[in-house]
All heavy atoms as TSV, in Angstrom:
chain	resi	resn	atom	element	x	y	z
A	1	MET	N	N	104.818	84.006	138.488
A	1	MET	CA	C	104.517	83.580	137.137
A	1	MET	C	C	105.488	82.486	136.713
A	1	MET	O	O	106.648	82.476	137.088
A	1	MET	CB	C	104.599	84.752	136.179
A	1	MET	CG	C	103.528	85.789	136.397
A	1	MET	SD	S	103.274	86.863	134.986
A	1	MET	CE	C	102.677	85.769	133.761
A	2	ASN	N	N	105.009	81.640	135.887
A	2	ASN	CA	C	105.777	80.515	135.396
A	2	ASN	C	C	106.782	80.999	134.337
A	2	ASN	O	O	106.391	81.652	133.364
A	2	ASN	CB	C	104.826	79.489	134.803
A	2	ASN	CG	C	105.496	78.190	134.483
A	2	ASN	OD1	O	106.707	78.054	134.611
A	2	ASN	ND2	N	104.702	77.244	134.047
A	3	PRO	N	N	108.089	80.692	134.484
A	3	PRO	CA	C	109.076	81.137	133.482
A	3	PRO	C	C	108.816	80.558	132.091
A	3	PRO	O	O	109.106	81.207	131.086
A	3	PRO	CB	C	110.408	80.629	134.031
A	3	PRO	CG	C	110.176	80.340	135.466
A	3	PRO	CD	C	108.722	80.053	135.624
A	4	ASP	N	N	108.264	79.348	132.037
A	4	ASP	CA	C	107.951	78.763	130.730
A	4	ASP	C	C	106.862	79.553	130.008
A	4	ASP	O	O	106.901	79.714	128.788
A	4	ASP	CB	C	107.502	77.318	130.888
A	4	ASP	CG	C	108.635	76.412	131.353
A	4	ASP	OD1	O	109.811	76.751	131.090
A	4	ASP	OD2	O	108.341	75.372	131.965
A	5	LEU	N	N	105.900	80.044	130.766
A	5	LEU	CA	C	104.825	80.837	130.182
A	5	LEU	C	C	105.359	82.159	129.638
A	5	LEU	O	O	104.971	82.592	128.552
A	5	LEU	CB	C	103.738	81.098	131.235
A	5	LEU	CG	C	102.516	81.859	130.764
A	5	LEU	CD1	C	101.763	81.053	129.711
A	5	LEU	CD2	C	101.605	82.157	131.937
A	6	ILE	N	N	106.260	82.783	130.367
A	6	ILE	CA	C	106.851	84.045	129.918
A	6	ILE	C	C	107.681	83.816	128.657
A	6	ILE	O	O	107.614	84.587	127.697
A	6	ILE	CB	C	107.695	84.665	131.045
A	6	ILE	CG1	C	106.795	85.075	132.205
A	6	ILE	CG2	C	108.477	85.870	130.529
A	6	ILE	CD1	C	107.535	85.512	133.439
A	7	LEU	N	N	108.455	82.736	128.627
A	7	LEU	CA	C	109.260	82.418	127.456
A	7	LEU	C	C	108.379	82.132	126.243
A	7	LEU	O	O	108.654	82.605	125.126
A	7	LEU	CB	C	110.157	81.216	127.748
A	7	LEU	CG	C	111.060	80.752	126.619
A	7	LEU	CD1	C	112.069	81.832	126.274
A	7	LEU	CD2	C	111.739	79.460	126.981
A	8	CYS	N	N	107.307	81.399	126.453
A	8	CYS	CA	C	106.380	81.087	125.362
A	8	CYS	C	C	105.726	82.356	124.819
A	8	CYS	O	O	105.595	82.524	123.603
A	8	CYS	CB	C	105.328	80.103	125.848
A	8	CYS	SG	S	104.208	79.539	124.562
A	9	ALA	N	N	105.346	83.264	125.690
A	9	ALA	CA	C	104.734	84.525	125.265
A	9	ALA	C	C	105.731	85.368	124.481
A	9	ALA	O	O	105.376	85.987	123.463
A	9	ALA	CB	C	104.215	85.287	126.473
A	10	ALA	N	N	106.985	85.394	124.919
A	10	ALA	CA	C	108.004	86.169	124.218
A	10	ALA	C	C	108.281	85.584	122.834
A	10	ALA	O	O	108.412	86.319	121.850
A	10	ALA	CB	C	109.286	86.211	125.044
A	11	ILE	N	N	108.352	84.266	122.750
A	11	ILE	CA	C	108.580	83.618	121.452
A	11	ILE	C	C	107.417	83.882	120.508
A	11	ILE	O	O	107.610	84.175	119.326
A	11	ILE	CB	C	108.823	82.104	121.638
A	11	ILE	CG1	C	110.170	81.873	122.322
A	11	ILE	CG2	C	108.751	81.366	120.312
A	11	ILE	CD1	C	110.423	80.444	122.723
A	12	ASN	N	N	106.199	83.818	121.007
A	12	ASN	CA	C	105.026	84.088	120.173
A	12	ASN	C	C	105.021	85.523	119.666
A	12	ASN	O	O	104.687	85.782	118.501
A	12	ASN	CB	C	103.741	83.801	120.944
A	12	ASN	CG	C	103.440	82.336	121.034
A	12	ASN	OD1	O	103.875	81.558	120.200
A	12	ASN	ND2	N	102.697	81.946	122.053
A	13	ALA	N	N	105.386	86.462	120.529
A	13	ALA	CA	C	105.415	87.865	120.117
A	13	ALA	C	C	106.458	88.078	119.016
A	13	ALA	O	O	106.195	88.772	118.023
A	13	ALA	CB	C	105.707	88.755	121.318
A	14	TRP	N	N	107.633	87.493	119.171
A	14	TRP	CA	C	108.677	87.638	118.150
A	14	TRP	C	C	108.275	86.972	116.843
A	14	TRP	O	O	108.552	87.492	115.761
A	14	TRP	CB	C	110.007	87.080	118.648
A	14	TRP	CG	C	110.733	88.060	119.514
A	14	TRP	CD1	C	110.872	88.016	120.856
A	14	TRP	CD2	C	111.369	89.258	119.081
A	14	TRP	NE1	N	111.571	89.110	121.289
A	14	TRP	CE2	C	111.894	89.887	120.215
A	14	TRP	CE3	C	111.555	89.855	117.844
A	14	TRP	CZ2	C	112.580	91.089	120.149
A	14	TRP	CZ3	C	112.247	91.058	117.791
A	14	TRP	CH2	C	112.752	91.652	118.926
A	15	LEU	N	N	107.628	85.824	116.920
A	15	LEU	CA	C	107.189	85.152	115.698
A	15	LEU	C	C	106.156	85.989	114.943
A	15	LEU	O	O	106.197	86.066	113.708
A	15	LEU	CB	C	106.613	83.778	116.021
A	15	LEU	CG	C	107.629	82.674	116.258
A	15	LEU	CD1	C	106.928	81.396	116.702
A	15	LEU	CD2	C	108.452	82.420	115.019
A	16	ILE	N	N	105.253	86.597	115.676
A	16	ILE	CA	C	104.247	87.449	115.035
A	16	ILE	C	C	104.915	88.619	114.344
A	16	ILE	O	O	104.584	88.976	113.204
A	16	ILE	CB	C	103.196	87.917	116.061
A	16	ILE	CG1	C	102.315	86.743	116.448
A	16	ILE	CG2	C	102.356	89.060	115.503
A	16	ILE	CD1	C	101.386	87.024	117.598
A	17	LEU	N	N	105.899	89.241	115.011
A	17	LEU	CA	C	106.599	90.381	114.414
A	17	LEU	C	C	107.428	89.974	113.203
A	17	LEU	O	O	107.583	90.746	112.257
A	17	LEU	CB	C	107.490	91.054	115.459
A	17	LEU	CG	C	106.753	91.818	116.554
A	17	LEU	CD1	C	107.736	92.312	117.604
A	17	LEU	CD2	C	105.969	92.974	115.968
A	18	LEU	N	N	107.962	88.774	113.206
A	18	LEU	CA	C	108.797	88.328	112.098
A	18	LEU	C	C	107.990	87.808	110.910
A	18	LEU	O	O	108.412	87.954	109.760
A	18	LEU	CB	C	109.760	87.238	112.570
A	18	LEU	CG	C	110.870	87.692	113.499
A	18	LEU	CD1	C	111.683	86.503	113.976
A	18	LEU	CD2	C	111.763	88.703	112.812
A	19	ILE	N	N	106.833	87.221	111.167
A	19	ILE	CA	C	106.056	86.601	110.100
A	19	ILE	C	C	105.058	87.569	109.452
A	19	ILE	O	O	104.715	87.409	108.276
A	19	ILE	CB	C	105.331	85.339	110.633
A	19	ILE	CG1	C	106.376	84.292	110.997
A	19	ILE	CG2	C	104.355	84.771	109.643
A	19	ILE	CD1	C	105.805	83.056	111.642
A	20	SER	N	N	104.620	88.591	110.171
A	20	SER	CA	C	103.581	89.469	109.628
A	20	SER	C	C	103.987	90.174	108.333
A	20	SER	O	O	103.147	90.303	107.438
A	20	SER	CB	C	103.122	90.473	110.677
A	20	SER	OG	O	104.185	91.283	111.100
A	21	PRO	N	N	105.244	90.625	108.148
A	21	PRO	CA	C	105.575	91.201	106.833
A	21	PRO	C	C	105.466	90.186	105.694
A	21	PRO	O	O	105.132	90.551	104.568
A	21	PRO	CB	C	107.022	91.673	106.997
A	21	PRO	CG	C	107.186	91.897	108.448
A	21	PRO	CD	C	106.331	90.856	109.101
A	22	PHE	N	N	105.731	88.914	105.982
A	22	PHE	CA	C	105.588	87.886	104.950
A	22	PHE	C	C	104.137	87.792	104.480
A	22	PHE	O	O	103.872	87.681	103.285
A	22	PHE	CB	C	106.061	86.529	105.473
A	22	PHE	CG	C	105.873	85.417	104.494
A	22	PHE	CD1	C	106.732	85.280	103.422
A	22	PHE	CD2	C	104.828	84.522	104.629
A	22	PHE	CE1	C	106.561	84.256	102.495
A	22	PHE	CE2	C	104.649	83.501	103.724
A	22	PHE	CZ	C	105.518	83.364	102.649
A	23	TYR	N	N	103.193	87.864	105.415
A	23	TYR	CA	C	101.783	87.796	105.032
A	23	TYR	C	C	101.364	89.027	104.241
A	23	TYR	O	O	100.538	88.940	103.329
A	23	TYR	CB	C	100.895	87.612	106.261
A	23	TYR	CG	C	100.952	86.212	106.803
A	23	TYR	CD1	C	101.394	85.953	108.085
A	23	TYR	CD2	C	100.581	85.126	106.028
A	23	TYR	CE1	C	101.462	84.666	108.583
A	23	TYR	CE2	C	100.641	83.833	106.504
A	23	TYR	CZ	C	101.083	83.612	107.791
A	23	TYR	OH	O	101.159	82.332	108.252
A	24	MET	N	N	101.929	90.182	104.575
A	24	MET	CA	C	101.647	91.379	103.775
A	24	MET	C	C	102.131	91.187	102.344
A	24	MET	O	O	101.444	91.548	101.386
A	24	MET	CB	C	102.318	92.602	104.400
A	24	MET	CG	C	101.674	93.069	105.672
A	24	MET	SD	S	102.534	94.417	106.514
A	24	MET	CE	C	103.203	95.368	105.225
A	25	GLY	N	N	103.317	90.600	102.196
A	25	GLY	CA	C	103.833	90.322	100.862
A	25	GLY	C	C	102.993	89.306	100.126
A	25	GLY	O	O	102.781	89.414	98.912
A	26	LEU	N	N	102.498	88.309	100.851
A	26	LEU	CA	C	101.644	87.287	100.248
A	26	LEU	C	C	100.334	87.888	99.747
A	26	LEU	O	O	99.869	87.560	98.647
A	26	LEU	CB	C	101.370	86.175	101.258
A	26	LEU	CG	C	100.606	84.962	100.765
A	26	LEU	CD1	C	101.412	84.222	99.707
A	26	LEU	CD2	C	100.295	84.039	101.926
A	27	VAL	N	N	99.762	88.786	100.506
A	27	VAL	CA	C	98.514	89.441	100.090
A	27	VAL	C	C	98.752	90.292	98.847
A	27	VAL	O	O	97.971	90.254	97.887
A	27	VAL	CB	C	97.939	90.285	101.245
A	27	VAL	CG1	C	96.851	91.212	100.760
A	27	VAL	CG2	C	97.418	89.394	102.347
A	28	LYS	N	N	99.845	91.050	98.837
A	28	LYS	CA	C	100.134	91.894	97.673
A	28	LYS	C	C	100.418	91.053	96.433
A	28	LYS	O	O	100.012	91.403	95.325
A	28	LYS	CB	C	101.308	92.814	97.980
A	28	LYS	CG	C	100.941	93.912	98.947
A	28	LYS	CD	C	102.088	94.865	99.182
A	28	LYS	CE	C	101.657	95.932	100.160
A	28	LYS	NZ	N	102.661	96.962	100.335
A	29	LYS	N	N	101.126	89.957	96.614
A	29	LYS	CA	C	101.424	89.066	95.489
A	29	LYS	C	C	100.142	88.437	94.946
A	29	LYS	O	O	99.951	88.334	93.734
A	29	LYS	CB	C	102.392	87.977	95.954
A	29	LYS	CG	C	102.912	87.093	94.891
A	29	LYS	CD	C	104.010	87.772	94.131
A	29	LYS	CE	C	104.776	86.756	93.322
A	29	LYS	NZ	N	105.812	87.388	92.547
A	30	THR	N	N	99.243	88.035	95.836
A	30	THR	CA	C	97.978	87.424	95.417
A	30	THR	C	C	97.095	88.433	94.694
A	30	THR	O	O	96.494	88.112	93.666
A	30	THR	CB	C	97.239	86.852	96.642
A	30	THR	OG1	O	98.110	85.944	97.319
A	30	THR	CG2	C	95.974	86.142	96.245
A	31	LYS	N	N	97.025	89.654	95.214
A	31	LYS	CA	C	96.214	90.684	94.551
A	31	LYS	C	C	96.758	90.998	93.167
A	31	LYS	O	O	95.987	91.165	92.216
A	31	LYS	CB	C	96.189	91.952	95.411
A	31	LYS	CG	C	95.303	91.827	96.631
A	31	LYS	CD	C	95.412	93.036	97.520
A	31	LYS	CE	C	94.552	94.156	97.022
A	31	LYS	NZ	N	94.506	95.280	97.996
A	32	ALA	N	N	98.072	91.079	93.057
A	32	ALA	CA	C	98.669	91.348	91.746
A	32	ALA	C	C	98.407	90.197	90.788
A	32	ALA	O	O	98.139	90.409	89.600
A	32	ALA	CB	C	100.167	91.591	91.906
A	33	SER	N	N	98.466	88.978	91.289
A	33	SER	CA	C	98.204	87.819	90.444
A	33	SER	C	C	96.756	87.814	89.953
A	33	SER	O	O	96.488	87.460	88.801
A	33	SER	CB	C	98.502	86.542	91.223
A	33	SER	OG	O	98.177	85.411	90.484
A	34	CYS	N	N	95.834	88.198	90.798
A	34	CYS	CA	C	94.425	88.258	90.396
A	34	CYS	C	C	94.183	89.336	89.347
A	34	CYS	O	O	93.256	89.226	88.541
A	34	CYS	CB	C	93.541	88.523	91.612
A	34	CYS	SG	S	93.423	87.124	92.730
A	35	GLN	N	N	95.028	90.370	89.353
A	35	GLN	CA	C	94.888	91.451	88.387
A	35	GLN	C	C	95.723	91.206	87.132
A	35	GLN	O	O	95.772	92.042	86.242
A	35	GLN	CB	C	95.291	92.780	89.021
A	35	GLN	CG	C	94.371	93.212	90.126
A	35	GLN	CD	C	94.864	94.459	90.837
A	35	GLN	OE1	O	95.932	94.975	90.546
A	35	GLN	NE2	N	94.075	94.949	91.781
A	36	GLY	N	N	96.399	90.068	87.068
A	36	GLY	CA	C	97.175	89.731	85.890
A	36	GLY	C	C	98.560	90.362	85.872
A	36	GLY	O	O	99.173	90.465	84.809
A	37	ARG	N	N	99.049	90.803	87.013
A	37	ARG	CA	C	100.378	91.406	87.094
A	37	ARG	C	C	101.326	90.452	87.808
A	37	ARG	O	O	100.909	89.478	88.415
A	37	ARG	CB	C	100.327	92.726	87.873
A	37	ARG	CG	C	99.461	93.784	87.219
A	37	ARG	CD	C	99.477	95.096	87.984
A	37	ARG	NE	N	98.746	94.976	89.253
A	37	ARG	CZ	C	99.299	95.143	90.448
A	37	ARG	NH1	N	100.581	95.400	90.581
A	37	ARG	NH2	N	98.566	95.042	91.540
A	38	LYS	N	N	102.619	90.764	87.728
A	38	LYS	CA	C	103.615	89.936	88.394
A	38	LYS	C	C	103.651	90.222	89.892
A	38	LYS	O	O	103.692	89.313	90.706
A	38	LYS	CB	C	104.991	90.177	87.777
A	38	LYS	CG	C	106.067	89.297	88.336
A	38	LYS	CD	C	107.376	89.550	87.634
A	38	LYS	CE	C	108.455	88.689	88.266
A	38	LYS	NZ	N	109.762	88.978	87.716
A	39	GLY	N	N	103.677	91.486	90.272
A	39	GLY	CA	C	103.663	91.871	91.675
A	39	GLY	C	C	105.030	91.819	92.330
A	39	GLY	O	O	105.992	91.301	91.766
A	40	PRO	N	N	105.130	92.348	93.554
A	40	PRO	CA	C	106.405	92.354	94.264
A	40	PRO	C	C	106.747	90.963	94.787
A	40	PRO	O	O	105.892	90.089	94.888
A	40	PRO	CB	C	106.159	93.323	95.422
A	40	PRO	CG	C	104.703	93.225	95.678
A	40	PRO	CD	C	104.073	93.000	94.332
A	41	SER	N	N	108.009	90.779	95.167
A	41	SER	CA	C	108.398	89.493	95.732
A	41	SER	C	C	107.829	89.359	97.141
A	41	SER	O	O	107.400	90.338	97.754
A	41	SER	CB	C	109.924	89.370	95.770
A	41	SER	OG	O	110.455	90.261	96.721
A	42	LEU	N	N	107.837	88.151	97.654
A	42	LEU	CA	C	107.270	87.904	98.982
A	42	LEU	C	C	108.086	88.542	100.096
A	42	LEU	O	O	107.563	88.803	101.176
A	42	LEU	CB	C	107.142	86.400	99.222
A	42	LEU	CG	C	106.121	85.679	98.360
A	42	LEU	CD1	C	106.186	84.182	98.627
A	42	LEU	CD2	C	104.728	86.205	98.615
A	43	VAL	N	N	109.360	88.781	99.853
A	43	VAL	CA	C	110.213	89.359	100.888
A	43	VAL	C	C	110.368	90.875	100.747
A	43	VAL	O	O	111.144	91.488	101.469
A	43	VAL	CB	C	111.595	88.673	100.911
A	43	VAL	CG1	C	111.475	87.239	101.356
A	43	VAL	CG2	C	112.273	88.775	99.572
A	44	GLN	N	N	109.639	91.500	99.835
A	44	GLN	CA	C	109.729	92.941	99.647
A	44	GLN	C	C	109.393	93.729	100.915
A	44	GLN	O	O	110.067	94.718	101.205
A	44	GLN	CB	C	108.823	93.379	98.487
A	44	GLN	CG	C	108.937	94.846	98.143
A	44	GLN	CD	C	110.314	95.210	97.625
A	44	GLN	OE1	O	110.876	94.475	96.820
A	44	GLN	NE2	N	110.831	96.325	98.066
A	45	PRO	N	N	108.405	93.339	101.722
A	45	PRO	CA	C	108.160	94.086	102.962
A	45	PRO	C	C	109.358	94.077	103.918
A	45	PRO	O	O	109.593	95.051	104.626
A	45	PRO	CB	C	106.962	93.375	103.585
A	45	PRO	CG	C	106.251	92.774	102.441
A	45	PRO	CD	C	107.323	92.381	101.476
A	46	TYR	N	N	110.130	92.997	103.927
A	46	TYR	CA	C	111.333	92.954	104.771
A	46	TYR	C	C	112.369	93.959	104.270
A	46	TYR	O	O	113.020	94.637	105.062
A	46	TYR	CB	C	111.937	91.549	104.779
A	46	TYR	CG	C	111.085	90.539	105.487
A	46	TYR	CD1	C	110.391	89.581	104.772
A	46	TYR	CD2	C	110.968	90.536	106.867
A	46	TYR	CE1	C	109.605	88.643	105.411
A	46	TYR	CE2	C	110.189	89.604	107.521
A	46	TYR	CZ	C	109.511	88.665	106.788
A	46	TYR	OH	O	108.721	87.749	107.427
A	47	TYR	N	N	112.539	94.068	102.947
A	47	TYR	CA	C	113.456	95.053	102.385
A	47	TYR	C	C	113.004	96.471	102.737
A	47	TYR	O	O	113.821	97.323	103.070
A	47	TYR	CB	C	113.558	94.908	100.866
A	47	TYR	CG	C	114.161	93.612	100.395
A	47	TYR	CD1	C	113.598	92.917	99.348
A	47	TYR	CD2	C	115.292	93.077	101.006
A	47	TYR	CE1	C	114.146	91.726	98.907
A	47	TYR	CE2	C	115.841	91.885	100.575
A	47	TYR	CZ	C	115.268	91.218	99.523
A	47	TYR	OH	O	115.804	90.037	99.093
A	48	ASN	N	N	111.702	96.710	102.646
A	48	ASN	CA	C	111.176	98.033	102.967
A	48	ASN	C	C	111.392	98.374	104.442
A	48	ASN	O	O	111.745	99.513	104.771
A	48	ASN	CB	C	109.692	98.112	102.628
A	48	ASN	CG	C	109.434	98.026	101.143
A	48	ASN	OD1	O	110.328	98.214	100.335
A	48	ASN	ND2	N	108.203	97.715	100.781
A	49	LEU	N	N	111.175	97.405	105.325
A	49	LEU	CA	C	111.400	97.651	106.750
A	49	LEU	C	C	112.868	97.938	107.048
A	49	LEU	O	O	113.189	98.837	107.826
A	49	LEU	CB	C	110.930	96.457	107.577
A	49	LEU	CG	C	109.440	96.333	107.788
A	49	LEU	CD1	C	109.121	95.028	108.500
A	49	LEU	CD2	C	108.918	97.501	108.600
A	50	ALA	N	N	113.765	97.189	106.420
A	50	ALA	CA	C	115.194	97.424	106.628
A	50	ALA	C	C	115.593	98.809	106.133
A	50	ALA	O	O	116.372	99.515	106.778
A	50	ALA	CB	C	116.007	96.356	105.917
A	51	LYS	N	N	115.030	99.203	105.012
A	51	LYS	CA	C	115.320	100.520	104.451
A	51	LYS	C	C	114.808	101.629	105.374
A	51	LYS	O	O	115.498	102.626	105.608
A	51	LYS	CB	C	114.665	100.632	103.076
A	51	LYS	CG	C	114.928	101.895	102.341
A	51	LYS	CD	C	114.269	101.822	100.967
A	51	LYS	CE	C	114.214	103.140	100.280
A	51	LYS	NZ	N	113.514	103.080	99.006
A	52	LEU	N	N	113.598	101.447	105.909
A	52	LEU	CA	C	113.042	102.467	106.802
A	52	LEU	C	C	113.799	102.557	108.121
A	52	LEU	O	O	113.946	103.638	108.691
A	52	LEU	CB	C	111.563	102.162	107.072
A	52	LEU	CG	C	110.613	102.453	105.937
A	52	LEU	CD1	C	109.218	101.952	106.282
A	52	LEU	CD2	C	110.574	103.932	105.632
A	53	LEU	N	N	114.287	101.427	108.622
A	53	LEU	CA	C	115.023	101.453	109.885
A	53	LEU	C	C	116.400	102.094	109.740
A	53	LEU	O	O	116.955	102.585	110.725
A	53	LEU	CB	C	115.164	100.033	110.438
A	53	LEU	CG	C	113.872	99.421	110.956
A	53	LEU	CD1	C	114.099	97.966	111.352
A	53	LEU	CD2	C	113.329	100.207	112.131
A	54	LYS	N	N	116.951	102.112	108.533
A	54	LYS	CA	C	118.248	102.733	108.293
A	54	LYS	C	C	118.155	104.241	108.099
A	54	LYS	O	O	119.169	104.924	108.153
A	54	LYS	CB	C	118.901	102.120	107.055
A	54	LYS	CG	C	119.362	100.715	107.249
A	54	LYS	CD	C	119.997	100.192	105.975
A	54	LYS	CE	C	120.348	98.736	106.095
A	54	LYS	NZ	N	120.910	98.210	104.846
A	55	LYS	N	N	116.950	104.755	107.851
A	55	LYS	CA	C	116.796	106.171	107.560
A	55	LYS	C	C	117.142	107.033	108.770
A	55	LYS	O	O	116.911	106.664	109.911
A	55	LYS	CB	C	115.366	106.487	107.113
A	55	LYS	CG	C	115.045	106.015	105.732
A	55	LYS	CD	C	113.672	106.431	105.351
A	55	LYS	CE	C	113.772	107.479	104.278
A	55	LYS	NZ	N	112.475	107.908	103.810
A	56	GLU	N	N	117.657	108.195	108.477
A	56	GLU	CA	C	118.027	109.148	109.509
A	56	GLU	C	C	116.838	110.060	109.805
A	56	GLU	O	O	116.082	110.437	108.912
A	56	GLU	CB	C	119.206	109.982	109.004
A	56	GLU	CG	C	119.676	111.041	109.939
A	56	GLU	CD	C	120.785	111.882	109.331
A	56	GLU	OE1	O	121.196	111.610	108.203
A	56	GLU	OE2	O	121.216	112.828	110.001
A	57	ARG	N	N	116.704	110.436	111.064
A	57	ARG	CA	C	115.649	111.375	111.433
A	57	ARG	C	C	116.131	112.797	111.180
A	57	ARG	O	O	117.230	113.164	111.568
A	57	ARG	CB	C	115.287	111.224	112.900
A	57	ARG	CG	C	114.644	109.911	113.203
A	57	ARG	CD	C	114.271	109.848	114.650
A	57	ARG	NE	N	113.722	108.536	114.955
A	57	ARG	CZ	C	113.544	108.085	116.161
A	57	ARG	NH1	N	113.863	108.819	117.196
A	57	ARG	NH2	N	113.035	106.889	116.353
A	58	ILE	N	N	115.289	113.571	110.548
A	58	ILE	CA	C	115.626	114.961	110.246
A	58	ILE	C	C	114.558	115.846	110.875
A	58	ILE	O	O	113.373	115.680	110.629
A	58	ILE	CB	C	115.694	115.197	108.733
A	58	ILE	CG1	C	116.768	114.310	108.123
A	58	ILE	CG2	C	115.960	116.655	108.429
A	58	ILE	CD1	C	116.842	114.371	106.623
A	59	TYR	N	N	115.013	116.779	111.704
A	59	TYR	CA	C	114.110	117.704	112.376
A	59	TYR	C	C	114.383	119.121	111.891
A	59	TYR	O	O	115.525	119.501	111.641
A	59	TYR	CB	C	114.304	117.652	113.891
A	59	TYR	CG	C	113.983	116.313	114.504
A	59	TYR	CD1	C	114.980	115.490	114.999
A	59	TYR	CD2	C	112.677	115.864	114.582
A	59	TYR	CE1	C	114.689	114.260	115.556
A	59	TYR	CE2	C	112.368	114.632	115.130
A	59	TYR	CZ	C	113.385	113.848	115.622
A	59	TYR	OH	O	113.083	112.638	116.166
A	60	SER	N	N	113.334	119.893	111.809
A	60	SER	CA	C	113.458	121.294	111.443
A	60	SER	C	C	114.066	122.076	112.601
A	60	SER	O	O	113.919	121.724	113.770
A	60	SER	CB	C	112.083	121.857	111.100
A	60	SER	OG	O	112.161	123.249	110.921
A	61	VAL	N	N	114.736	123.171	112.275
A	61	VAL	CA	C	115.324	124.022	113.307
A	61	VAL	C	C	114.224	124.676	114.139
A	61	VAL	O	O	114.383	124.907	115.337
A	61	VAL	CB	C	116.216	125.097	112.646
A	61	VAL	CG1	C	116.815	126.030	113.682
A	61	VAL	CG2	C	117.292	124.444	111.813
A	62	ASN	N	N	113.089	124.918	113.531
A	62	ASN	CA	C	111.989	125.603	114.201
A	62	ASN	C	C	111.047	124.659	114.939
A	62	ASN	O	O	110.075	125.111	115.521
A	62	ASN	CB	C	111.176	126.409	113.183
A	62	ASN	CG	C	112.026	127.466	112.520
A	62	ASN	OD1	O	112.948	128.001	113.113
A	62	ASN	ND2	N	111.728	127.744	111.262
A	63	SER	N	N	111.312	123.364	114.928
A	63	SER	CA	C	110.411	122.421	115.595
A	63	SER	C	C	110.643	122.431	117.099
A	63	SER	O	O	111.741	122.684	117.580
A	63	SER	CB	C	110.594	121.022	115.036
A	63	SER	OG	O	111.889	120.564	115.310
A	64	SER	N	N	109.595	122.122	117.835
A	64	SER	CA	C	109.685	122.142	119.296
A	64	SER	C	C	110.092	120.764	119.821
A	64	SER	O	O	110.236	119.803	119.076
A	64	SER	CB	C	108.339	122.544	119.886
A	64	SER	OG	O	107.382	121.546	119.632
A	65	TRP	N	N	110.226	120.673	121.119
A	65	TRP	CA	C	110.628	119.417	121.750
A	65	TRP	C	C	109.541	118.360	121.627
A	65	TRP	O	O	109.814	117.167	121.722
A	65	TRP	CB	C	110.969	119.646	123.218
A	65	TRP	CG	C	109.790	120.127	124.032
A	65	TRP	CD1	C	109.396	121.410	124.227
A	65	TRP	CD2	C	108.855	119.308	124.722
A	65	TRP	NE1	N	108.269	121.442	124.992
A	65	TRP	CE2	C	107.915	120.168	125.325
A	65	TRP	CE3	C	108.721	117.940	124.900
A	65	TRP	CZ2	C	106.853	119.689	126.081
A	65	TRP	CZ3	C	107.669	117.475	125.652
A	65	TRP	CH2	C	106.758	118.346	126.241
A	66	ILE	N	N	108.301	118.774	121.386
A	66	ILE	CA	C	107.187	117.836	121.277
A	66	ILE	C	C	107.366	116.937	120.060
A	66	ILE	O	O	107.072	115.736	120.106
A	66	ILE	CB	C	105.844	118.596	121.208
A	66	ILE	CG1	C	105.623	119.360	122.513
A	66	ILE	CG2	C	104.697	117.650	120.935
A	66	ILE	CD1	C	104.430	120.264	122.497
A	67	ILE	N	N	107.882	117.490	118.973
A	67	ILE	CA	C	108.105	116.701	117.766
A	67	ILE	C	C	109.115	115.592	118.023
A	67	ILE	O	O	108.973	114.469	117.545
A	67	ILE	CB	C	108.592	117.617	116.613
A	67	ILE	CG1	C	107.550	118.673	116.290
A	67	ILE	CG2	C	108.938	116.801	115.377
A	67	ILE	CD1	C	106.240	118.135	115.777
A	68	LYS	N	N	110.141	115.870	118.809
A	68	LYS	CA	C	111.170	114.872	119.098
A	68	LYS	C	C	110.683	113.853	120.132
A	68	LYS	O	O	111.135	112.713	120.137
A	68	LYS	CB	C	112.430	115.546	119.598
A	68	LYS	CG	C	113.079	116.403	118.544
A	68	LYS	CD	C	114.303	117.098	119.076
A	68	LYS	CE	C	114.879	118.020	118.006
A	68	LYS	NZ	N	116.023	118.773	118.505
A	69	ALA	N	N	109.756	114.247	120.997
A	69	ALA	CA	C	109.273	113.352	122.051
A	69	ALA	C	C	108.231	112.363	121.532
A	69	ALA	O	O	108.107	111.267	122.065
A	69	ALA	CB	C	108.698	114.175	123.201
A	70	THR	N	N	107.493	112.737	120.516
A	70	THR	CA	C	106.460	111.851	119.981
A	70	THR	C	C	106.998	111.098	118.786
A	70	THR	O	O	107.863	111.589	118.066
A	70	THR	CB	C	105.213	112.652	119.555
A	70	THR	OG1	O	105.596	113.619	118.583
A	70	THR	CG2	C	104.579	113.343	120.742
A	71	PRO	N	N	106.502	109.894	118.542
A	71	PRO	CA	C	107.001	109.133	117.395
A	71	PRO	C	C	106.532	109.717	116.069
A	71	PRO	O	O	105.531	110.301	115.949
A	71	PRO	CB	C	106.448	107.743	117.616
A	71	PRO	CG	C	105.341	107.875	118.578
A	71	PRO	CD	C	105.582	109.136	119.332
C-alpha cells in the first residue's frame, strides 16, 4: 500500500472526528434560531465531549465481568 494513501486516510478520519461535533452545534444553533431562541454556542458539543471523557466509570458490586467488558 502507498504510504501517502494511508496518511491521507488517517488525516481524513481525524478531520471527520474533529469537525462532526461542530456540525452538531451548527444544527442545534440553527434549529434554535428558527424557533426564536438563542440556542447553545457552536462549541458546546466539544465541551460536552470533554466533560464526558473526564467522567469516572462506576460499577456496581453485584455486576458481572460482562458489564466491564462491553462498552
